[in-house]
N, CA, C, O and the ligand as a Tripos MOL2 file, in Angstrom:
@<TRIPOS>MOLECULE
protein
  297   295    75     0     0
PROTEIN
NO_CHARGES

@<TRIPOS>ATOM
      1 N          71.5640   13.5570   26.1380 N.3       1 MET1
      2 CA         72.2660   14.6970   25.4710 C.3       1 MET1
      3 C          73.6850   14.8300   26.0340 C.2       1 MET1
      4 O          73.9100   14.8050   27.2440 O.2       1 MET1
      5 N          74.5960   14.9670   25.1310 N.am      2 LYS2
      6 CA         75.9870   15.0660   25.5590 C.3       2 LYS2
      7 C          76.3730   16.4990   25.8180 C.2       2 LYS2
      8 O          76.0660   17.3740   25.0070 O.2       2 LYS2
      9 N          77.0170   16.7580   26.8910 N.am      3 ARG3
     10 CA         77.5010   18.1030   27.2010 C.3       3 ARG3
     11 C          78.9840   18.1300   27.2720 C.2       3 ARG3
     12 O          79.6150   17.1320   27.6180 O.2       3 ARG3
     13 N          79.5430   19.2320   26.9580 N.am      4 CYS4
     14 CA         80.9830   19.3860   27.0400 C.3       4 CYS4
     15 C          81.4510   19.3010   28.4770 C.2       4 CYS4
     16 O          80.8010   19.8010   29.3950 O.2       4 CYS4
     17 N          82.6070   18.6480   28.6550 N.am      5 SER5
     18 CA         83.1070   18.4440   30.0500 C.3       5 SER5
     19 C          83.9820   19.5760   30.5480 C.2       5 SER5
     20 O          84.4320   19.5730   31.6940 O.2       5 SER5
     21 N          84.2240   20.5600   29.6610 N.am      6 HIS6
     22 CA         85.0980   21.6600   30.0780 C.3       6 HIS6
     23 C          84.2970   22.7300   30.8420 C.2       6 HIS6
     24 O          83.2280   23.1750   30.4240 O.2       6 HIS6
     25 N          84.8740   23.1060   31.9670 N.am      7 PRO7
     26 CA         84.1670   24.1310   32.7750 C.3       7 PRO7
     27 C          83.9520   25.4150   31.9410 C.2       7 PRO7
     28 O          84.8260   25.8380   31.1840 O.2       7 PRO7
     29 N          82.8020   25.9930   32.1020 N.am      8 GLY8
     30 CA         82.5200   27.2260   31.4190 C.3       8 GLY8
     31 C          82.1480   27.1330   29.9500 C.2       8 GLY8
     32 O          81.8910   28.1370   29.2850 O.2       8 GLY8
     33 N          82.1270   25.9190   29.4700 N.am      9 CYS9
     34 CA         81.7850   25.7000   28.0710 C.3       9 CYS9
     35 C          80.3060   25.2680   28.0360 C.2       9 CYS9
     36 O          79.8940   24.3450   28.7390 O.2       9 CYS9
     37 N          79.5380   25.9500   27.2110 N.am     10 SER10
     38 CA         78.1080   25.6930   27.2060 C.3      10 SER10
     39 C          77.6850   24.7760   26.0950 C.2      10 SER10
     40 O          76.4940   24.5470   25.8890 O.2      10 SER10
     41 N          78.6860   24.2300   25.3480 N.am     11 TRP11
     42 CA         78.3440   23.3770   24.2340 C.3      11 TRP11
     43 C          77.5610   22.1440   24.6770 C.2      11 TRP11
     44 O          77.8380   21.5340   25.7100 O.2      11 TRP11
     45 N          76.5960   21.8130   23.8700 N.am     12 GLN12
     46 CA         75.9470   20.4730   24.0830 C.3      12 GLN12
     47 C          75.5060   19.9850   22.7280 C.2      12 GLN12
     48 O          75.2560   20.7660   21.8100 O.2      12 GLN12
     49 N          75.4170   18.6900   22.6240 N.am     13 SER13
     50 CA         75.1100   18.0920   21.3550 C.3      13 SER13
     51 C          73.6330   18.3230   21.0020 C.2      13 SER13
     52 O          72.7870   18.4780   21.8820 O.2      13 SER13
     53 N          73.3540   18.3430   19.7320 N.am     14 ILE14
     54 CA         71.9810   18.4350   19.3280 C.3      14 ILE14
     55 C          71.5690   17.1970   18.5070 C.2      14 ILE14
     56 O          70.5130   17.1540   17.8770 O.2      14 ILE14
     57 N          72.4580   16.2010   18.5520 N.am     15 ALA15
     58 CA         72.2030   14.9870   17.7930 C.3      15 ALA15
     59 C          71.1740   14.1240   18.4500 C.2      15 ALA15
     60 O          71.1220   14.0760   19.6790 O.2      15 ALA15
     61 N          70.3630   13.4500   17.7100 N.am     16 PRO16
     62 CA         69.3210   12.6430   18.2560 C.3      16 PRO16
     63 C          69.8580   11.3130   18.8820 C.2      16 PRO16
     64 O          69.3100   10.8220   19.8690 O.2      16 PRO16
     65 N          70.8990   10.7690   18.3060 N.am     17 SER17
     66 CA         71.4020    9.5070   18.7770 C.3      17 SER17
     67 C          72.6670    9.6750   19.5700 C.2      17 SER17
     68 O          73.3770   10.6670   19.4090 O.2      17 SER17
     69 N          72.9630    8.7150   20.4300 N.am     18 GLY18
     70 CA         74.1590    8.7930   21.2470 C.3      18 GLY18
     71 C          75.4300    8.7900   20.4320 C.2      18 GLY18
     72 O          76.3470    9.5620   20.7130 O.2      18 GLY18
     73 N          75.5020    7.9360   19.4270 N.am     19 ASP19
     74 CA         76.7100    7.8620   18.6250 C.3      19 ASP19
     75 C          76.9560    9.1530   17.9030 C.2      19 ASP19
     76 O          78.0900    9.6300   17.8590 O.2      19 ASP19
     77 N          75.9130    9.7380   17.3280 N.am     20 ALA20
     78 CA         76.0620   10.9990   16.6110 C.3      20 ALA20
     79 C          76.4520   12.1190   17.5500 C.2      20 ALA20
     80 O          77.2220   13.0170   17.2100 O.2      20 ALA20
     81 N          75.8850   12.0320   18.7620 N.am     21 ALA21
     82 CA         76.2040   13.0630   19.7490 C.3      21 ALA21
     83 C          77.6640   13.0250   20.1190 C.2      21 ALA21
     84 O          78.3250   14.0570   20.2370 O.2      21 ALA21
     85 N          78.1620   11.8000   20.3020 N.am     22 LEU22
     86 CA         79.5830   11.6600   20.7050 C.3      22 LEU22
     87 C          80.4740   12.0910   19.5390 C.2      22 LEU22
     88 O          81.5570   12.6370   19.7500 O.2      22 LEU22
     89 N          80.0290   11.8500   18.3460 N.am     23 GLU23
     90 CA         80.8060   12.2780   17.1910 C.3      23 GLU23
     91 C          80.8830   13.8280   17.1680 C.2      23 GLU23
     92 O          81.9430   14.4090   16.9310 O.2      23 GLU23
     93 N          79.7600   14.4520   17.4150 N.am     24 GLN24
     94 CA         79.7080   15.9080   17.4770 C.3      24 GLN24
     95 C          80.6270   16.4010   18.5810 C.2      24 GLN24
     96 O          81.3270   17.4010   18.4270 O.2      24 GLN24
     97 N          80.6140   15.6700   19.7170 N.am     25 PHE25
     98 CA         81.4130   16.0940   20.8420 C.3      25 PHE25
     99 C          82.9240   16.0340   20.4620 C.2      25 PHE25
    100 O          83.7060   16.9300   20.7800 O.2      25 PHE25
    101 N          83.2770   14.9530   19.7820 N.am     26 ALA26
    102 CA         84.6960   14.8460   19.3810 C.3      26 ALA26
    103 C          85.0560   15.9770   18.4680 C.2      26 ALA26
    104 O          86.1450   16.5410   18.5750 O.2      26 ALA26
    105 N          84.1490   16.3250   17.5580 N.am     27 GLU27
    106 CA         84.4590   17.4430   16.6410 C.3      27 GLU27
    107 C          84.5750   18.7480   17.4330 C.2      27 GLU27
    108 O          85.4390   19.5850   17.1730 O.2      27 GLU27
    109 N          83.6720   18.8880   18.4090 N.am     28 HIS28
    110 CA         83.7140   20.0880   19.2130 C.3      28 HIS28
    111 C          85.0030   20.1760   20.0000 C.2      28 HIS28
    112 O          85.5680   21.2620   20.1280 O.2      28 HIS28
    113 N          85.4920   19.0520   20.5380 N.am     29 LEU29
    114 CA         86.7600   19.0290   21.2810 C.3      29 LEU29
    115 C          87.9020   19.4760   20.4010 C.2      29 LEU29
    116 O          88.7690   20.2410   20.8210 O.2      29 LEU29
    117 N          87.8920   18.9880   19.1660 N.am     30 VAL30
    118 CA         88.9570   19.3350   18.2530 C.3      30 VAL30
    119 C          88.8520   20.8110   17.8890 C.2      30 VAL30
    120 O          89.8700   21.4980   17.8130 O.2      30 VAL30
    121 N          87.6400   21.3090   17.6630 N.am     31 GLU31
    122 CA         87.4920   22.6800   17.2270 C.3      31 GLU31
    123 C          87.7400   23.6720   18.3230 C.2      31 GLU31
    124 O          88.3670   24.7070   18.0990 O.2      31 GLU31
    125 N          87.2500   23.3680   19.5270 N.am     32 SER32
    126 CA         87.2330   24.3590   20.5800 C.3      32 SER32
    127 C          88.2670   24.1190   21.6770 C.2      32 SER32
    128 O          88.6770   25.0640   22.3510 O.2      32 SER32
    129 N          88.6910   22.8790   21.8660 N.am     33 HIS33
    130 CA         89.5660   22.5820   22.9840 C.3      33 HIS33
    131 C          90.8180   21.8470   22.5110 C.2      33 HIS33
    132 O          91.3990   21.0570   23.2560 O.2      33 HIS33
    133 N          91.2130   22.0950   21.3270 N.am     34 SER34
    134 CA         92.4680   21.5750   20.8410 C.3      34 SER34
    135 C          93.4700   22.7080   20.7790 C.2      34 SER34
    136 O          93.0910   23.8790   20.7430 O.2      34 SER34
    137 N          94.7470   22.3640   20.7660 N.am     35 LYS35
    138 CA         95.7490   23.3760   20.5500 C.3      35 LYS35
    139 C          96.7230   22.8330   19.5650 C.2      35 LYS35
    140 O          96.9930   21.6330   19.5070 O.2      35 LYS35
    141 N          97.2570   23.7580   18.7740 N.am     36 THR36
    142 CA         98.1690   23.3510   17.7430 C.3      36 THR36
    143 C          99.4320   24.2310   17.7890 C.2      36 THR36
    144 O         100.2150   24.2630   16.8400 O.2      36 THR36
    145 N          99.6040   24.9150   18.8730 N.am     37 VAL37
    146 CA        100.6990   25.8780   18.9250 C.3      37 VAL37
    147 C         101.9340   25.3220   19.6270 C.2      37 VAL37
    148 O         101.8390   24.3810   20.4150 O.2      37 VAL37
    149 N         103.0350   25.8830   19.3500 N.am     38 ASP38
    150 CA        104.3130   25.7440   20.0570 C.3      38 ASP38
    151 C         104.7790   24.3310   20.3540 C.2      38 ASP38
    152 O         105.7160   24.1440   21.1300 O.2      38 ASP38
    153 N         104.1650   23.3620   19.7700 N.am     39 VAL39
    154 CA        104.6610   21.9970   19.9520 C.3      39 VAL39
    155 C         104.7790   21.3950   18.5550 C.2      39 VAL39
    156 O         104.0650   21.7820   17.6300 O.2      39 VAL39
    157 N         105.6710   20.4690   18.4310 N.am     40 ASP40
    158 CA        105.8350   19.8150   17.1230 C.3      40 ASP40
    159 C         104.7310   18.7680   16.9320 C.2      40 ASP40
    160 O         104.8610   17.6060   17.3140 O.2      40 ASP40
    161 N         103.6890   19.2220   16.3470 N.am     41 ILE41
    162 CA        102.6080   18.3090   16.0440 C.3      41 ILE41
    163 C         102.5940   18.0350   14.5480 C.2      41 ILE41
    164 O         102.5260   18.9860   13.7700 O.2      41 ILE41
    165 N         102.6550   16.8030   14.1130 N.am     42 PRO42
    166 CA        102.6720   16.5090   12.7210 C.3      42 PRO42
    167 C         101.4050   16.9900   12.0350 C.2      42 PRO42
    168 O         100.3540   17.1260   12.6610 O.2      42 PRO42
    169 N         101.5240   17.2460   10.7290 N.am     43 GLU43
    170 CA        100.3620   17.6370    9.9650 C.3      43 GLU43
    171 C          99.2140   16.6880   10.1160 C.2      43 GLU43
    172 O          99.3900   15.4730   10.0250 O.2      43 GLU43
    173 N          98.0260   17.2290   10.3480 N.am     44 GLY44
    174 CA         96.8580   16.3550   10.4860 C.3      44 GLY44
    175 C          96.6270   15.8220   11.8790 C.2      44 GLY44
    176 O          95.6560   15.1110   12.1360 O.2      44 GLY44
    177 N          97.5380   16.1760   12.7850 N.am     45 MET45
    178 CA         97.3570   15.7330   14.1650 C.3      45 MET45
    179 C          96.7770   16.8800   14.9870 C.2      45 MET45
    180 O          96.9610   18.0580   14.6810 O.2      45 MET45
    181 N          96.0960   16.4970   16.0040 N.am     46 VAL46
    182 CA         95.5270   17.5170   16.9580 C.3      46 VAL46
    183 C          95.8920   17.1380   18.3510 C.2      46 VAL46
    184 O          96.2490   15.9960   18.6390 O.2      46 VAL46
    185 N          95.7970   18.1170   19.2190 N.am     47 GLN47
    186 CA         95.9280   17.8470   20.6270 C.3      47 GLN47
    187 C          94.5920   18.1590   21.2980 C.2      47 GLN47
    188 O          94.0540   19.2550   21.1390 O.2      47 GLN47
    189 N          94.0730   17.2170   22.0300 N.am     48 ILE48
    190 CA         92.8140   17.4110   22.7310 C.3      48 ILE48
    191 C          92.9450   16.9330   24.1530 C.2      48 ILE48
    192 O          93.8610   16.2080   24.5400 O.2      48 ILE48
    193 N          91.9930   17.3780   24.8810 N.am     49 ARG49
    194 CA         91.8310   16.7180   26.2370 C.3      49 ARG49
    195 C          90.3470   16.7510   26.5510 C.2      49 ARG49
    196 O          89.6310   17.7040   26.2430 O.2      49 ARG49
    197 N          89.9250   15.6700   27.1740 N.am     50 LEU50
    198 CA         88.5070   15.5060   27.4370 C.3      50 LEU50
    199 C          88.0640   16.2650   28.6450 C.2      50 LEU50
    200 O          86.9090   16.6810   28.7280 O.2      50 LEU50
    201 N          88.9470   16.4550   29.5800 N.am     51 HIS51
    202 CA         88.6050   17.1590   30.8250 C.3      51 HIS51
    203 C          89.6940   18.1810   31.1040 C.2      51 HIS51
    204 O          90.8330   18.0690   30.6500 O.2      51 HIS51
    205 N          89.2880   19.1770   31.8690 N.am     52 GLU52
    206 CA         90.1460   20.2810   32.1650 C.3      52 GLU52
    207 C          91.4770   19.8850   32.7720 C.2      52 GLU52
    208 O          92.5070   20.5000   32.4940 O.2      52 GLU52
    209 N          91.4500   18.8500   33.6050 N.am     53 ASP53
    210 CA         92.6510   18.4070   34.3260 C.3      53 ASP53
    211 C          93.4010   17.3250   33.5930 C.2      53 ASP53
    212 O          94.4570   16.9020   34.0640 O.2      53 ASP53
    213 N          92.9190   16.8620   32.4800 N.am     54 ASP54
    214 CA         93.5450   15.7920   31.7540 C.3      54 ASP54
    215 C          94.8400   16.2680   31.1170 C.2      54 ASP54
    216 O          95.0600   17.4600   30.8990 O.2      54 ASP54
    217 N          95.6960   15.2750   30.8250 N.am     55 GLU55
    218 CA         96.8410   15.4980   30.0320 C.3      55 GLU55
    219 C          96.4330   15.8020   28.5910 C.2      55 GLU55
    220 O          95.4130   15.2830   28.1380 O.2      55 GLU55
    221 N          97.1830   16.6190   27.8560 N.am     56 TRP56
    222 CA         96.9070   16.7850   26.4600 C.3      56 TRP56
    223 C          97.2510   15.5020   25.7200 C.2      56 TRP56
    224 O          98.2560   14.8590   26.0230 O.2      56 TRP56
    225 N          96.4500   15.1390   24.7840 N.am     57 VAL57
    226 CA         96.7030   13.9460   24.0030 C.3      57 VAL57
    227 C          96.9050   14.3670   22.5490 C.2      57 VAL57
    228 O          96.0550   15.0200   21.9440 O.2      57 VAL57
    229 N          98.0820   13.9620   21.9980 N.am     58 THR58
    230 CA         98.3050   14.2120   20.5810 C.3      58 THR58
    231 C          97.8160   13.0590   19.7790 C.2      58 THR58
    232 O          98.2140   11.9210   20.0300 O.2      58 THR58
    233 N          96.9690   13.3060   18.8240 N.am     59 THR59
    234 CA         96.3160   12.2290   18.1370 C.3      59 THR59
    235 C          95.8030   12.7150   16.8050 C.2      59 THR59
    236 O          95.7930   13.9140   16.5260 O.2      59 THR59
    237 N          95.3800   11.7770   15.9900 N.am     60 THR60
    238 CA         94.7240   12.1660   14.7390 C.3      60 THR60
    239 C          93.2620   12.5300   15.0340 C.2      60 THR60
    240 O          92.7260   12.1810   16.0850 O.2      60 THR60
    241 N          92.6260   13.2400   14.0830 N.am     61 PHE61
    242 CA         91.2420   13.5480   14.2620 C.3      61 PHE61
    243 C          90.4350   12.2790   14.3780 C.2      61 PHE61
    244 O          89.4990   12.2090   15.1750 O.2      61 PHE61
    245 N          90.7800   11.2760   13.5970 N.am     62 GLU62
    246 CA         90.0230   10.0080   13.6470 C.3      62 GLU62
    247 C          90.1530    9.3580   15.0220 C.2      62 GLU62
    248 O          89.1820    8.8460   15.5790 O.2      62 GLU62
    249 N          91.3410    9.3880   15.5420 N.am     63 GLU63
    250 CA         91.5430    8.8140   16.8790 C.3      63 GLU63
    251 C          90.8060    9.6660   17.9290 C.2      63 GLU63
    252 O          90.2410    9.1550   18.8970 O.2      63 GLU63
    253 N          90.8380   10.9410   17.7000 N.am     64 ALA64
    254 CA         90.1420   11.8280   18.6530 C.3      64 ALA64
    255 C          88.6700   11.4860   18.7690 C.2      64 ALA64
    256 O          88.0700   11.5940   19.8380 O.2      64 ALA64
    257 N          88.1140   11.0820   17.6740 N.am     65 GLN65
    258 CA         86.7210   10.7120   17.7000 C.3      65 GLN65
    259 C          86.5140    9.4550   18.5200 C.2      65 GLN65
    260 O          85.4580    9.2710   19.1250 O.2      65 GLN65
    261 N          87.5340    8.5740   18.5440 N.am     66 LYS66
    262 CA         87.4040    7.3370   19.3480 C.3      66 LYS66
    263 C          87.6030    7.5880   20.8460 C.2      66 LYS66
    264 O          87.1620    6.8080   21.6890 O.2      66 LYS66
    265 N          88.2820    8.7020   21.1500 N.am     67 LEU67
    266 CA         88.5670    9.0000   22.5340 C.3      67 LEU67
    267 C          87.3320    9.2370   23.3550 C.2      67 LEU67
    268 O          87.3870    9.2300   24.5840 O.2      67 LEU67
    269 N          86.1970    9.4500   22.6780 N.am     68 HIS68
    270 CA         84.9700    9.6970   23.4300 C.3      68 HIS68
    271 C          84.5880    8.4960   24.2750 C.2      68 HIS68
    272 O          83.7960    8.5970   25.2120 O.2      68 HIS68
    273 N          85.1810    7.3320   23.9140 N.am     69 ASP69
    274 CA         84.9280    6.1610   24.7370 C.3      69 ASP69
    275 C          85.3370    6.3350   26.1680 C.2      69 ASP69
    276 O          84.7530    5.7640   27.0890 O.2      69 ASP69
    277 N          86.4020    7.1740   26.3340 N.am     70 TRP70
    278 CA         86.8830    7.4470   27.6640 C.3      70 TRP70
    279 C          85.8390    8.0770   28.5690 C.2      70 TRP70
    280 O          85.7830    7.7910   29.7650 O.2      70 TRP70
    281 N          85.0270    8.9220   27.9980 N.am     71 SER71
    282 CA         84.1190    9.7120   28.8390 C.3      71 SER71
    283 C          82.6970    9.2640   28.6420 C.2      71 SER71
    284 O          81.7620   10.0200   28.9060 O.2      71 SER71
    285 N          82.5190    8.0430   28.1800 N.am     72 GLN72
    286 CA         81.1880    7.5420   27.8890 C.3      72 GLN72
    287 C          80.4320    7.1410   29.0970 C.2      72 GLN72
    288 O          79.2040    7.0530   29.0650 O.2      72 GLN72
    289 N          81.1360    6.8920   30.1790 N.am     73 ASP73
    290 CA         80.4450    6.3370   31.3840 C.3      73 ASP73
    291 C          79.9930    7.4580   32.3110 C.2      73 ASP73
    292 O          80.0740    7.3270   33.5320 O.2      73 ASP73
    293 N          79.5290    8.5330   31.7490 N.am     74 GLU74
    294 CA         79.0500    9.6220   32.6420 C.3      74 GLU74
    295 C          77.5870    9.4200   33.0080 C.2      74 GLU74
    296 O          77.0180   10.2270   33.7420 O.2      74 GLU74
    297 ZN         83.5330   22.7030   25.0240 Zn       75 ZN75
@<TRIPOS>BOND
     1     1     2 1
     2     2     3 1
     3     3     4 2
     4     3     5 am
     5     5     6 1
     6     6     7 1
     7     7     8 2
     8     7     9 am
     9     9    10 1
    10    10    11 1
    11    11    12 2
    12    11    13 am
    13    13    14 1
    14    14    15 1
    15    15    16 2
    16    15    17 am
    17    17    18 1
    18    18    19 1
    19    19    20 2
    20    19    21 am
    21    21    22 1
    22    22    23 1
    23    23    24 2
    24    23    25 am
    25    25    26 1
    26    26    27 1
    27    27    28 2
    28    27    29 am
    29    29    30 1
    30    30    31 1
    31    31    32 2
    32    31    33 am
    33    33    34 1
    34    34    35 1
    35    35    36 2
    36    35    37 am
    37    37    38 1
    38    38    39 1
    39    39    40 2
    40    39    41 am
    41    41    42 1
    42    42    43 1
    43    43    44 2
    44    43    45 am
    45    45    46 1
    46    46    47 1
    47    47    48 2
    48    47    49 am
    49    49    50 1
    50    50    51 1
    51    51    52 2
    52    51    53 am
    53    53    54 1
    54    54    55 1
    55    55    56 2
    56    55    57 am
    57    57    58 1
    58    58    59 1
    59    59    60 2
    60    59    61 am
    61    61    62 1
    62    62    63 1
    63    63    64 2
    64    63    65 am
    65    65    66 1
    66    66    67 1
    67    67    68 2
    68    67    69 am
    69    69    70 1
    70    70    71 1
    71    71    72 2
    72    71    73 am
    73    73    74 1
    74    74    75 1
    75    75    76 2
    76    75    77 am
    77    77    78 1
    78    78    79 1
    79    79    80 2
    80    79    81 am
    81    81    82 1
    82    82    83 1
    83    83    84 2
    84    83    85 am
    85    85    86 1
    86    86    87 1
    87    87    88 2
    88    87    89 am
    89    89    90 1
    90    90    91 1
    91    91    92 2
    92    91    93 am
    93    93    94 1
    94    94    95 1
    95    95    96 2
    96    95    97 am
    97    97    98 1
    98    98    99 1
    99    99   100 2
   100    99   101 am
   101   101   102 1
   102   102   103 1
   103   103   104 2
   104   103   105 am
   105   105   106 1
   106   106   107 1
   107   107   108 2
   108   107   109 am
   109   109   110 1
   110   110   111 1
   111   111   112 2
   112   111   113 am
   113   113   114 1
   114   114   115 1
   115   115   116 2
   116   115   117 am
   117   117   118 1
   118   118   119 1
   119   119   120 2
   120   119   121 am
   121   121   122 1
   122   122   123 1
   123   123   124 2
   124   123   125 am
   125   125   126 1
   126   126   127 1
   127   127   128 2
   128   127   129 am
   129   129   130 1
   130   130   131 1
   131   131   132 2
   132   131   133 am
   133   133   134 1
   134   134   135 1
   135   135   136 2
   136   135   137 am
   137   137   138 1
   138   138   139 1
   139   139   140 2
   140   139   141 am
   141   141   142 1
   142   142   143 1
   143   143   144 2
   144   143   145 am
   145   145   146 1
   146   146   147 1
   147   147   148 2
   148   147   149 am
   149   149   150 1
   150   150   151 1
   151   151   152 2
   152   151   153 am
   153   153   154 1
   154   154   155 1
   155   155   156 2
   156   155   157 am
   157   157   158 1
   158   158   159 1
   159   159   160 2
   160   159   161 am
   161   161   162 1
   162   162   163 1
   163   163   164 2
   164   163   165 am
   165   165   166 1
   166   166   167 1
   167   167   168 2
   168   167   169 am
   169   169   170 1
   170   170   171 1
   171   171   172 2
   172   171   173 am
   173   173   174 1
   174   174   175 1
   175   175   176 2
   176   175   177 am
   177   177   178 1
   178   178   179 1
   179   179   180 2
   180   179   181 am
   181   181   182 1
   182   182   183 1
   183   183   184 2
   184   183   185 am
   185   185   186 1
   186   186   187 1
   187   187   188 2
   188   187   189 am
   189   189   190 1
   190   190   191 1
   191   191   192 2
   192   191   193 am
   193   193   194 1
   194   194   195 1
   195   195   196 2
   196   195   197 am
   197   197   198 1
   198   198   199 1
   199   199   200 2
   200   199   201 am
   201   201   202 1
   202   202   203 1
   203   203   204 2
   204   203   205 am
   205   205   206 1
   206   206   207 1
   207   207   208 2
   208   207   209 am
   209   209   210 1
   210   210   211 1
   211   211   212 2
   212   211   213 am
   213   213   214 1
   214   214   215 1
   215   215   216 2
   216   215   217 am
   217   217   218 1
   218   218   219 1
   219   219   220 2
   220   219   221 am
   221   221   222 1
   222   222   223 1
   223   223   224 2
   224   223   225 am
   225   225   226 1
   226   226   227 1
   227   227   228 2
   228   227   229 am
   229   229   230 1
   230   230   231 1
   231   231   232 2
   232   231   233 am
   233   233   234 1
   234   234   235 1
   235   235   236 2
   236   235   237 am
   237   237   238 1
   238   238   239 1
   239   239   240 2
   240   239   241 am
   241   241   242 1
   242   242   243 1
   243   243   244 2
   244   243   245 am
   245   245   246 1
   246   246   247 1
   247   247   248 2
   248   247   249 am
   249   249   250 1
   250   250   251 1
   251   251   252 2
   252   251   253 am
   253   253   254 1
   254   254   255 1
   255   255   256 2
   256   255   257 am
   257   257   258 1
   258   258   259 1
   259   259   260 2
   260   259   261 am
   261   261   262 1
   262   262   263 1
   263   263   264 2
   264   263   265 am
   265   265   266 1
   266   266   267 1
   267   267   268 2
   268   267   269 am
   269   269   270 1
   270   270   271 1
   271   271   272 2
   272   271   273 am
   273   273   274 1
   274   274   275 1
   275   275   276 2
   276   275   277 am
   277   277   278 1
   278   278   279 1
   279   279   280 2
   280   279   281 am
   281   281   282 1
   282   282   283 1
   283   283   284 2
   284   283   285 am
   285   285   286 1
   286   286   287 1
   287   287   288 2
   288   287   289 am
   289   289   290 1
   290   290   291 1
   291   291   292 2
   292   291   293 am
   293   293   294 1
   294   294   295 1
   295   295   296 2
@<TRIPOS>SUBSTRUCTURE
     1 MET1         2 RESIDUE 1 A MET
     2 LYS2         6 RESIDUE 1 A LYS
     3 ARG3        10 RESIDUE 1 A ARG
     4 CYS4        14 RESIDUE 1 A CYS
     5 SER5        18 RESIDUE 1 A SER
     6 HIS6        22 RESIDUE 1 A HIS
     7 PRO7        26 RESIDUE 1 A PRO
     8 GLY8        30 RESIDUE 1 A GLY
     9 CYS9        34 RESIDUE 1 A CYS
    10 SER10       38 RESIDUE 1 A SER
    11 TRP11       42 RESIDUE 1 A TRP
    12 GLN12       46 RESIDUE 1 A GLN
    13 SER13       50 RESIDUE 1 A SER
    14 ILE14       54 RESIDUE 1 A ILE
    15 ALA15       58 RESIDUE 1 A ALA
    16 PRO16       62 RESIDUE 1 A PRO
    17 SER17       66 RESIDUE 1 A SER
    18 GLY18       70 RESIDUE 1 A GLY
    19 ASP19       74 RESIDUE 1 A ASP
    20 ALA20       78 RESIDUE 1 A ALA
    21 ALA21       82 RESIDUE 1 A ALA
    22 LEU22       86 RESIDUE 1 A LEU
    23 GLU23       90 RESIDUE 1 A GLU
    24 GLN24       94 RESIDUE 1 A GLN
    25 PHE25       98 RESIDUE 1 A PHE
    26 ALA26      102 RESIDUE 1 A ALA
    27 GLU27      106 RESIDUE 1 A GLU
    28 HIS28      110 RESIDUE 1 A HIS
    29 LEU29      114 RESIDUE 1 A LEU
    30 VAL30      118 RESIDUE 1 A VAL
    31 GLU31      122 RESIDUE 1 A GLU
    32 SER32      126 RESIDUE 1 A SER
    33 HIS33      130 RESIDUE 1 A HIS
    34 SER34      134 RESIDUE 1 A SER
    35 LYS35      138 RESIDUE 1 A LYS
    36 THR36      142 RESIDUE 1 A THR
    37 VAL37      146 RESIDUE 1 A VAL
    38 ASP38      150 RESIDUE 1 A ASP
    39 VAL39      154 RESIDUE 1 A VAL
    40 ASP40      158 RESIDUE 1 A ASP
    41 ILE41      162 RESIDUE 1 A ILE
    42 PRO42      166 RESIDUE 1 A PRO
    43 GLU43      170 RESIDUE 1 A GLU
    44 GLY44      174 RESIDUE 1 A GLY
    45 MET45      178 RESIDUE 1 A MET
    46 VAL46      182 RESIDUE 1 A VAL
    47 GLN47      186 RESIDUE 1 A GLN
    48 ILE48      190 RESIDUE 1 A ILE
    49 ARG49      194 RESIDUE 1 A ARG
    50 LEU50      198 RESIDUE 1 A LEU
    51 HIS51      202 RESIDUE 1 A HIS
    52 GLU52      206 RESIDUE 1 A GLU
    53 ASP53      210 RESIDUE 1 A ASP
    54 ASP54      214 RESIDUE 1 A ASP
    55 GLU55      218 RESIDUE 1 A GLU
    56 TRP56      222 RESIDUE 1 A TRP
    57 VAL57      226 RESIDUE 1 A VAL
    58 THR58      230 RESIDUE 1 A THR
    59 THR59      234 RESIDUE 1 A THR
    60 THR60      238 RESIDUE 1 A THR
    61 PHE61      242 RESIDUE 1 A PHE
    62 GLU62      246 RESIDUE 1 A GLU
    63 GLU63      250 RESIDUE 1 A GLU
    64 ALA64      254 RESIDUE 1 A ALA
    65 GLN65      258 RESIDUE 1 A GLN
    66 LYS66      262 RESIDUE 1 A LYS
    67 LEU67      266 RESIDUE 1 A LEU
    68 HIS68      270 RESIDUE 1 A HIS
    69 ASP69      274 RESIDUE 1 A ASP
    70 TRP70      278 RESIDUE 1 A TRP
    71 SER71      282 RESIDUE 1 A SER
    72 GLN72      286 RESIDUE 1 A GLN
    73 ASP73      290 RESIDUE 1 A ASP
    74 GLU74      294 RESIDUE 1 A GLU
    75 ZN75       297 GROUP 0 **** ****
């Protein structure tokens, strides 16, 4: 089961498979831990970070879903 890496966040995946869980995690990152304010972010782009101390990454939602590879070795 995949859990959110952000402190204080209780989200965890309910998907049966690892791939689906990571996809849900990516969506959760975009929905709950993205920011779209005060920076020039092109339409359709999001800013996410996988961990509280990470740099913000500006990316597309599709790319954001691939970023889960970074945190796969937990
Ligand atoms: Zn979270």
